[in-house]
Phi, psi and omega in degrees: 000077182302328182302325181295334180278342186252019181285127180230153175294145177292149177291168179300321179295316178296320179299315181297314179296316180297319180297313179297316181295320179300312182300317180294314182294318181299320179295321182285324184301329181296332184263352183281127179252332182291139179282346176221073182293156178263132176240158181243133175275111187302319184297321183251351184064016179279137179255134179225151177264136181229133177302140181303324178299322179292322177294322178293322176295319177301319178299318179295320179297314180297322178297313180297317178297318178299330178276000178083015181274140174294149184236140170215138178245126180233121175302139186303320182275005183297143176265147182238155171282165178295327179294313180296319180294319178297319178296320178298319180279343181079035178228175179282157177297317178301321178295319180297317178300322177299319177299321178295312183295332177280356178081016182281338177223128179293149178207165173238156179244128176245103188066238178258005182260135177268143175230141178233150177279139178305319181301318180293320179293318179296318177298319178298317180299315179297319179297316180296320179296318179296316179297321177297315178299317178298319179294322178296316178298317179299317179295319179296318179296318179297317178295321178297316181295329179275353181081014181270350185226124178272131180266000000 
């Protein structure tokens, strides 16, 4: 997933344009009833139909860009290399391979190369975050019961 390595923050000009576009699109989206509305590209006068879900996704992208956040779009079923997945999780590739070999994340092997679905890696990340939150709550409760933490 080379795209994950090339993610950059939007420039100030891109942020400004995205912010203006988001506000305009968000105002229009409230009135759209058609599931595939037709939009016109002003520069070319070409009219195209776009699924309403795609327009709503575009609004989210423009909002994030307007806020100066880097953007990357990954299809849910996309497969990742172990290196890209490790970077996504913020761990080393050897540690990630260990997680695969322990059966914590499903993978397929193509020759000697492992491939994982983005969805599976994202689910693992969400699961780990939930477990961390639960442990923090458990630690706080334990500290309260021991009198080490004032609530």
